[in-house]
N, C-alpha and C positions, 0 to 999 in steps of 0.2 A: 693118904688120900691125894696128895699132890701128884704122885706118880700115876695114879689111876686117871685123874683128870687130864694130865698132860698126855696120857695115852689116848684118851678120847679125842683130844685136839689133833693128835697125830693121825688117828684113824680117819677123822673127818677130812684132813688135808690129803691123805693118801687116796681116799675115795675121789676127791677132786682131781688129783693128779691122773688117776686112771681114766678120767673122762675128757682130758684135754691133750692136745698135741702142740708142740712148738717146733719151730724150724731147726733149732740146734739141740733139742733134747736137754736143755739146761735143767729143767725140773726133774726129768727122768734120771739124770746123773747125780743130782744133788739131794733130792728129796727121797731119802732111803731110810728104812727102819733101823739101819745101823748107825745113823747119825741123829743126835738130839734135834728135835723139831725146832728148838730155839736157835739152831745154827743153820737152818735152811735159808736159801736165797729168798728174800722178800718177806720173811717172817720175823716179827719182833715179839718177844715175851716180856711180861711184866717182871719187875724186880721182886716184888713181894710174894706173889702167888706162883710165879714161874708158869703162867698160862699164856697162850697166844692172845696178844692184845691188838696186833696190827698185821695186816697182810697187804703188801704193796707189790703188785705185779703189773704195773702200768707199762704200756708200750713194749711188751715182750712178744708181740705177734702170736699170742696163744689163741687156740681155737678149741671150742668145746662147750659143754653145758655145765651148769652149777648144780651140784647134787643136793638133795635134802639134808644130807649129813652136815652140811655147812652150818645148819642151825645149832649144832652142838658146840660151836665155838662161842661159848657163853660169856667169855671175858672180852670178846672182840670190841674194840673201841673205834677202829678205823679199817675200812676195806677200800682199796683202790685197784680196780680191774680195768680202768679206762684204757682206751686206745688198743684194744685187742679185737678178737673176732668171736666173742662169746655169743651164743644164740639160745633161743628157747625161752621157756617160762622161768620166772624166778620162783623157787620153791616157797610154799607158805611157811615152812619151818624157819625161814629167815626172820619171821616176826618174833622169834624168841630172843633176838638180840636187843635186850633192854639197855645195855650199856653203850651201844653203837652211837657214835657222835659224827663220824665222817663216812659217807658212802659215795664213792665215785665209780659210776658204771658207764659213763658217757663213751660214745663212739664204739658201741657194740651193737648187737642185734637182739636185745633182750626184750621180753614183754612179761606182763603179769602184774 
């Protein structure tokens, strides 16, 4: 069950990666299916469940939108996408984050 759940976290993050661009392709080079999601830049996984619990991509000069698949990161406690160039609506699926405690989206162009 842990593998399936970690795979759903990986799928959500790969969908996110497909919607963004960065000046140095840091995520394109590091976020690959051949590497464990827990070893990706900006991603932290919990010790007990081995699920994504934090995503910190602050000040990476990233540009793009946030996909509805992000709502599948059900163990997420902290999200920091501040100081980037994200735009568009926040998907309603983000309302599924019942564990989320920290949300930093400042200095972007998001609405919703």
